[in-house]
C-alpha positions as CSV (number, residue, x, y, z in Angstrom):
1,M,115.5,15.9,166.4
2,T,111.9,14.8,166.2
3,M,110.4,14.0,162.7
4,T,106.9,14.8,161.9
5,S,104.7,13.0,159.4
6,G,103.1,16.2,157.8
7,Y,99.6,15.0,158.9
8,P,97.4,17.0,161.5
9,A,97.7,15.7,164.9
10,G,95.4,12.9,165.7
11,T,95.0,11.9,162.1
12,A,95.1,8.1,161.7
13,V,97.5,7.2,158.8
14,R,96.5,4.0,157.0
15,A,99.2,2.0,155.2
16,A,98.9,1.5,151.4
17,P,97.0,-1.7,150.6
18,V,99.4,-4.8,149.8
19,P,98.2,-6.8,146.9
20,A,97.1,-10.3,147.8
21,R,99.5,-13.0,146.7
22,L,98.4,-15.2,143.9
23,R,99.1,-18.7,144.8
24,P,100.0,-21.4,142.2
25,R,96.7,-23.2,142.8
26,D,94.7,-19.9,142.3
27,L,96.7,-19.1,139.2
28,A,96.0,-22.5,137.7
29,G,92.2,-22.1,138.5
30,L,92.2,-18.7,137.0
31,A,93.8,-19.8,133.9
32,A,91.5,-22.8,133.6
33,V,88.5,-20.5,133.8
34,G,90.0,-18.2,131.0
35,L,90.4,-21.3,128.7
36,R,86.9,-22.9,129.5
37,T,85.0,-19.7,128.5
38,R,86.5,-20.4,125.0
39,K,86.5,-24.0,124.6
40,L,86.3,-24.4,120.9
41,R,89.1,-21.8,120.1
42,A,91.2,-23.3,122.8
43,G,90.6,-26.8,121.5
44,L,91.7,-26.0,118.0
45,S,94.7,-24.1,119.3
46,A,95.7,-27.2,121.3
47,L,95.2,-29.5,118.4
48,G,98.5,-28.4,116.8
49,I,100.5,-29.1,119.9
50,A,98.8,-32.4,120.3
51,I,99.5,-33.5,116.7
52,G,103.2,-32.5,117.1
53,V,103.6,-34.2,120.4
54,A,101.7,-37.2,119.2
55,A,104.2,-37.6,116.1
56,I,107.2,-37.2,118.5
57,V,106.0,-39.8,120.9
58,A,104.7,-42.3,118.2
59,V,108.1,-42.0,116.2
60,L,110.3,-42.6,119.3
61,G,108.0,-45.3,120.6
62,L,107.8,-47.1,117.5
63,A,111.6,-46.8,116.9
64,A,112.2,-48.1,120.6
65,S,109.7,-51.0,120.0
66,S,111.3,-52.0,116.7
67,S,114.7,-51.8,118.2
68,A,113.7,-53.9,121.2
69,A,112.3,-56.5,118.9
70,L,115.5,-56.7,116.7
71,I,117.7,-56.8,119.8
72,A,115.5,-59.7,121.2
73,E,115.7,-61.4,117.8
74,I,119.4,-61.0,117.5
75,Q,119.9,-62.3,121.2
76,Q,117.7,-65.3,120.5
77,L,119.3,-66.2,117.2
78,G,122.9,-65.1,118.1
79,T,125.5,-63.4,116.3
80,N,127.5,-66.3,115.6
81,L,126.0,-67.3,112.3
82,L,128.1,-66.7,109.0
83,T,126.8,-67.4,105.5
84,V,129.1,-68.5,102.6
85,T,127.7,-68.0,99.2
86,N,128.9,-68.3,95.7
87,G,130.3,-65.1,94.1
88,Q,131.1,-64.2,90.7
89,T,134.0,-65.1,88.3
90,F,136.1,-62.5,86.6
91,T,133.7,-62.7,83.6
92,G,130.7,-61.9,85.7
93,Q,129.2,-65.4,85.8
94,N,128.2,-67.1,89.1
95,A,130.9,-69.0,90.6
96,E,130.6,-72.5,92.0
97,L,131.5,-73.6,95.5
98,P,133.3,-77.0,95.6
99,A,131.2,-79.9,96.8
100,A,133.8,-80.4,99.5
101,A,133.5,-76.9,100.9
102,P,131.2,-77.7,103.8
103,G,133.5,-80.5,105.0
104,M,136.5,-78.3,104.8
105,I,134.9,-75.4,106.7
106,A,133.9,-77.7,109.4
107,R,137.7,-78.3,110.2
108,L,138.2,-74.7,111.2
109,P,138.7,-74.1,115.1
110,G,135.8,-72.5,116.7
111,V,133.3,-73.8,114.0
112,T,130.4,-75.7,115.9
113,S,128.0,-76.5,113.0
114,V,128.0,-76.5,109.3
115,Q,124.9,-76.8,107.2
116,D,124.4,-76.1,103.5
117,A,121.8,-75.8,100.7
118,G,122.2,-75.9,96.9
119,T,119.9,-74.1,94.4
120,V,118.7,-76.6,91.8
121,S,118.8,-74.6,88.6
122,G,116.2,-75.1,85.7
123,V,113.4,-76.5,88.0
124,D,110.1,-74.6,88.6
125,V,107.5,-75.5,91.2
126,Y,103.7,-75.6,90.6
127,K,100.8,-76.5,92.8
128,S,99.7,-78.9,89.9
129,P,100.9,-79.7,86.4
130,Y,98.0,-77.7,85.0
131,I,99.2,-74.4,86.1
132,P,100.5,-72.4,83.1
133,V,104.2,-72.6,82.7
134,G,104.9,-68.8,83.3
135,E,103.4,-68.7,86.8
136,T,106.4,-69.9,88.6
137,N,105.8,-67.5,91.7
138,A,109.5,-66.7,91.8
139,L,110.0,-70.0,93.9
140,S,113.3,-71.8,94.0
141,V,114.0,-75.5,94.7
142,D,117.0,-76.0,97.0
143,A,118.7,-79.2,98.1
144,A,119.1,-79.0,102.0
145,T,120.9,-80.8,104.7
146,L,119.2,-82.5,107.7
147,N,120.0,-79.9,110.3
148,L,119.6,-76.8,108.4
149,P,116.7,-75.2,110.4
150,A,118.5,-75.8,113.7
151,A,121.6,-74.0,112.4
152,V,120.0,-71.0,110.9
153,G,117.4,-70.6,113.7
154,I,114.2,-71.6,111.9
155,S,111.3,-73.5,113.5
156,L,108.6,-75.8,111.9
157,A,105.2,-74.3,111.6
158,Q,103.6,-77.6,110.7
159,G,104.5,-81.0,109.9
160,R,108.0,-82.5,110.0
161,Y,111.3,-81.7,108.4
162,L,113.4,-84.0,106.2
163,N,115.1,-87.0,107.9
164,A,117.4,-89.8,106.9
165,A,114.6,-91.7,105.1
166,T,112.7,-88.7,103.4
167,E,115.8,-86.9,102.2
168,R,116.1,-89.7,99.5
169,E,112.5,-89.7,98.4
170,P,110.6,-87.1,96.4
171,V,109.7,-85.2,99.6
172,A,109.7,-81.4,100.1
173,V,109.5,-78.9,102.9
174,L,108.1,-75.5,102.1
175,G,109.4,-72.0,103.2
176,A,106.9,-69.7,104.7
177,A,106.5,-67.6,101.7
178,A,106.7,-70.6,99.3
179,A,103.6,-72.2,101.2
180,Q,101.7,-68.9,100.9
181,R,102.5,-68.6,97.2
182,L,101.4,-72.2,96.6
183,G,98.2,-71.7,98.4
184,I,99.2,-74.4,101.1
185,D,98.2,-73.4,104.5
186,R,98.4,-76.8,106.3
187,I,99.8,-80.3,105.9
188,R,97.2,-82.8,105.1
189,P,97.8,-86.5,104.1
190,G,98.7,-86.6,100.4
191,T,99.5,-82.9,99.9
192,R,101.9,-82.7,97.1
193,I,103.4,-80.2,94.5
194,W,104.5,-80.5,91.0
195,A,108.4,-79.9,90.6
196,G,110.7,-81.0,87.8
197,G,108.0,-83.0,86.0
198,Q,107.0,-85.1,88.9
199,W,105.0,-85.0,92.2
200,F,106.8,-84.2,95.4
201,Y,104.9,-84.9,98.6
202,V,104.9,-82.0,101.4
203,T,105.7,-83.0,104.8
204,G,106.3,-79.6,106.5
205,I,106.1,-75.8,106.4
206,L,108.7,-73.6,108.0
207,N,108.2,-70.4,109.9
208,P,109.4,-67.2,108.6
209,A,113.3,-66.8,108.7
210,A,114.7,-63.9,110.4
211,Y,118.3,-64.2,109.2
212,T,118.0,-66.3,105.9
213,R,115.1,-64.7,103.9
214,E,116.2,-66.8,100.9
215,I,114.8,-69.8,102.6
216,D,111.3,-68.4,103.0
217,S,110.7,-68.6,99.1
218,A,112.5,-71.9,98.7
219,V,111.2,-75.6,98.4
220,L,113.7,-77.6,100.3
221,V,114.4,-81.4,99.4
222,G,117.1,-83.6,100.4
223,F,120.3,-83.7,98.6
224,P,120.2,-87.4,97.4
225,A,116.7,-86.8,96.2
226,A,117.7,-83.7,94.3
227,E,120.4,-85.6,92.7
228,K,118.1,-88.5,91.7
229,Y,115.0,-86.7,90.7
230,L,116.1,-83.2,89.6
231,H,119.5,-84.0,88.2
232,F,121.3,-81.7,90.9
233,D,125.1,-81.5,90.4
234,G,125.7,-81.6,94.2
235,H,127.4,-78.3,94.6
236,P,126.2,-76.0,97.5
237,S,125.2,-72.5,96.8
238,E,124.8,-71.4,100.5
239,I,126.8,-72.7,103.5
240,Y,125.6,-71.8,107.0
241,V,128.3,-71.6,109.7
242,R,127.9,-71.5,113.5
243,T,130.8,-70.6,115.6
244,T,131.3,-70.6,119.4
245,P,128.5,-68.7,121.0
246,D,129.2,-65.4,122.8
247,D,132.7,-65.1,121.5
248,Q,132.9,-62.5,118.8
249,A,136.8,-63.0,118.5
250,V,136.2,-66.4,117.4
251,T,133.4,-65.3,114.9
252,T,135.7,-62.7,113.5
253,R,138.6,-64.9,113.1
254,V,136.4,-67.6,111.5
255,D,134.9,-65.0,109.2
256,N,138.4,-63.9,107.9
257,L,139.2,-67.6,107.2
258,L,136.0,-68.7,105.4
259,G,136.7,-67.6,101.9
260,F,140.1,-69.4,101.8
261,Q,138.7,-72.5,103.4
262,A,135.7,-72.8,101.2
263,N,137.5,-72.3,97.9
264,P,141.3,-72.4,98.4
265,E,141.9,-72.0,94.6
266,N,139.6,-68.9,94.1
267,P,138.9,-67.2,97.5
268,N,137.8,-64.1,95.8
269,Q,134.9,-66.0,94.4
270,V,133.3,-66.5,97.6
271,D,131.1,-64.2,99.5
272,V,130.9,-64.2,103.3
273,S,128.5,-62.3,105.3
274,Q,127.0,-62.1,108.9
275,P,123.2,-62.1,108.8
276,S,123.0,-60.3,112.3
277,A,124.6,-57.3,110.6
278,A,121.8,-57.1,108.2
279,L,119.3,-56.6,111.1
280,T,121.6,-53.8,112.6
281,A,121.7,-52.1,109.2
282,Q,117.8,-52.3,109.1
283,A,117.7,-50.6,112.3
284,D,120.0,-47.8,111.1
285,A,117.9,-47.4,108.1
286,K,114.7,-47.0,110.2
287,G,116.5,-44.3,112.1
288,A,116.8,-42.2,108.9
289,Y,112.9,-42.4,108.5
290,N,112.6,-41.6,112.2
291,T,114.6,-38.2,111.8
292,L,112.3,-37.4,108.9
293,F,109.1,-38.0,111.0
294,L,110.6,-36.2,114.1
295,G,111.1,-33.1,111.7
296,L,107.5,-33.3,110.7
297,G,106.6,-33.3,114.4
298,A,108.6,-30.3,115.0
299,V,106.9,-28.6,112.3
300,A,103.5,-29.4,113.8
301,L,104.8,-28.0,117.1
302,L,105.8,-24.8,115.4
303,V,102.4,-24.5,113.9
304,G,100.8,-25.2,117.2
305,A,102.9,-22.6,118.9
306,I,101.7,-19.9,116.3
307,G,98.1,-21.0,117.0
308,V,98.7,-20.5,120.8
309,A,100.4,-17.1,120.3
310,N,97.4,-16.1,118.1
311,I,94.9,-17.1,120.6
312,M,96.6,-15.4,123.5
313,V,96.9,-12.0,121.5
314,I,93.2,-12.1,120.7
315,S,92.3,-13.0,124.2
316,V,94.3,-9.9,125.4
317,L,92.2,-7.7,123.1
318,E,89.0,-9.2,123.9
319,R,89.6,-9.1,127.8
320,R,90.7,-5.5,128.3
321,S,87.8,-4.9,130.5
322,E,88.7,-7.7,132.7
323,I,92.3,-6.6,132.9
324,G,91.4,-3.1,133.7
325,L,88.9,-4.4,136.5
326,R,91.5,-6.6,138.0
327,R,94.0,-3.8,137.9
328,S,91.7,-1.4,139.6
329,L,90.9,-4.0,142.4
330,G,94.7,-4.1,143.1
331,A,96.2,-6.8,140.8
332,T,99.7,-6.1,140.0
333,R,101.4,-6.1,136.5
334,G,103.3,-9.3,137.7
335,Q,99.9,-11.0,138.5
336,I,98.3,-10.1,135.2
337,R,101.4,-11.3,133.3
338,A,101.5,-14.5,135.1
339,Q,97.7,-15.1,134.5
340,F,98.0,-15.0,130.7
341,L,101.3,-16.8,130.7
342,A,99.7,-19.5,132.8
343,E,96.8,-19.7,130.4
344,A,99.2,-20.2,127.5
345,I,101.1,-22.9,129.4
346,L,98.0,-24.7,130.5
347,L,96.7,-24.7,127.0
348,S,99.8,-26.1,125.6
349,L,100.2,-28.5,128.4
350,A,96.7,-29.9,127.6
351,G,97.7,-30.3,123.9
352,G,100.8,-32.1,125.1
353,V,99.0,-34.5,127.4
354,A,96.5,-35.4,124.6
355,G,99.5,-35.8,122.2
356,V,101.2,-38.2,124.5
357,I,98.0,-40.3,125.0
358,V,97.4,-40.5,121.3
359,G,101.2,-41.3,120.5
360,A,101.2,-44.0,123.1
361,I,98.0,-45.5,121.6
362,A,99.4,-45.5,118.2
363,T,102.7,-47.2,119.4
364,A,100.8,-49.9,121.3
365,A,98.4,-50.6,118.3
366,Y,101.5,-50.8,115.9
367,A,103.5,-53.0,118.3
368,H,100.6,-55.4,118.9
369,S,99.8,-55.8,115.2
370,H,103.6,-56.8,114.6
371,H,103.9,-58.7,117.8
372,E,106.4,-56.6,119.3
373,T,107.0,-55.5,122.9
374,V,105.4,-52.0,123.6
375,V,108.3,-49.6,124.4
376,I,107.8,-45.9,125.1
377,P,111.0,-44.4,126.3
378,P,110.8,-41.9,129.0
379,E,112.5,-39.2,126.8
380,A,109.5,-39.6,124.4
381,W,106.7,-38.6,126.8
382,A,108.8,-36.4,129.0
383,G,110.3,-34.6,126.2
384,G,106.8,-34.1,124.5
385,L,105.5,-32.6,127.6
386,A,108.6,-30.3,128.1
387,A,108.3,-29.2,124.7
388,A,104.7,-28.3,125.0
389,V,105.4,-26.3,128.3
390,I,108.3,-24.4,126.7
391,I,106.3,-23.7,123.5
392,G,103.4,-22.5,125.6
393,A,105.7,-20.1,127.7
394,L,107.4,-18.8,124.5
395,A,104.2,-18.3,122.7
396,G,102.4,-16.6,125.6
397,L,105.2,-14.5,126.8
398,L,104.6,-11.6,124.4
399,P,100.8,-11.4,124.8
400,A,101.1,-11.7,128.7
401,I,103.6,-8.8,128.6
402,R,101.3,-6.6,126.5
403,A,98.4,-7.4,128.9
404,A,100.5,-6.4,131.9
405,R,101.4,-3.1,130.4
406,L,97.9,-2.0,130.0
407,S,97.0,0.6,132.6
408,P,93.6,0.3,134.4
409,T,92.3,3.7,132.8
410,Q,93.5,2.7,129.3
411,A,92.0,-0.7,129.6
412,L,88.5,0.5,130.9
413,W,88.4,3.3,128.5
414,T,88.4,1.0,125.6
415,V,85.3,-0.9,126.9
């Protein structure tokens, strides 16, 4: 059985034209042209995306940089430092550590170093005797042992620390904050301060302490000098204990025994802490603020998504003639939909790239100003760009569908 086409014999039958394929490179170029014709509007719409992505990158980058700095600081100073301080009595008064407490603690297995300091009460420090009595600058005078800086991980910024000769004389070493409040920025011959009604010569200034902040605002003198010139009673108020390095089990065991060893009669009146735990808690506290700023960045991204959706809706309304012309020339609904969807994604991606750059610059500036290593985790910039692409796709999906549904006749009729 022979099938006929229904056309007269000899008539050439021409196949229906097949629409040209829109390659990704052509689609990107077409989307770029659509955005370049409306530069100001596109820039303002991308600004919201850029702000949101910049906030996310900066927050995650600053958190990673700070965490890296804290981890490096903990690794440098170690986690094997424990501090023993005088607690309170049952009546709420300050307890007193026995004068023999450092020697008793040194007998514990696993303890490698014990250094101590004692607060000299009733003594204020001034740069000269002519300073008003009330302007004490919240400084304390502490008697300190000779190897205290090495035990707690503090280095000298200038000058020399106490030694076997100067610990018996009216000689002092200033903590970093104490030197700043007294207006002493360098050690010169004859530099001295007024403490306890007499002059003390300054021989050194310490760098800021990471673990023991109380030393920053202290004026350190030797135990013999404090007893001789400032009527110090000889009881320590802070004891710094180093245990075997890289052995957390030993540190934990010593931690559990310190209260009983320092004050066997009243172990409940002894406070024991691990300074490295404070840095960990500081990192956790920063994490709470990071969550807040990430939320603000997400809000900015939402606002940016609304802006992208708005500009795409307006673009569809303004470009009906273009849509009708392209449909008349053979463009399919899928190609029209892909064009407007590509424009929305490209617009959001441009904002995302700008946001990543701004966030990275902000992270680098902050890290350099705080002498920290610049760390931008991959999930920060990759997540920011991915969020920008997803937001662009979601924001441009509905306008793209509306553009694809326009028939050539309807689009050209509205011109």
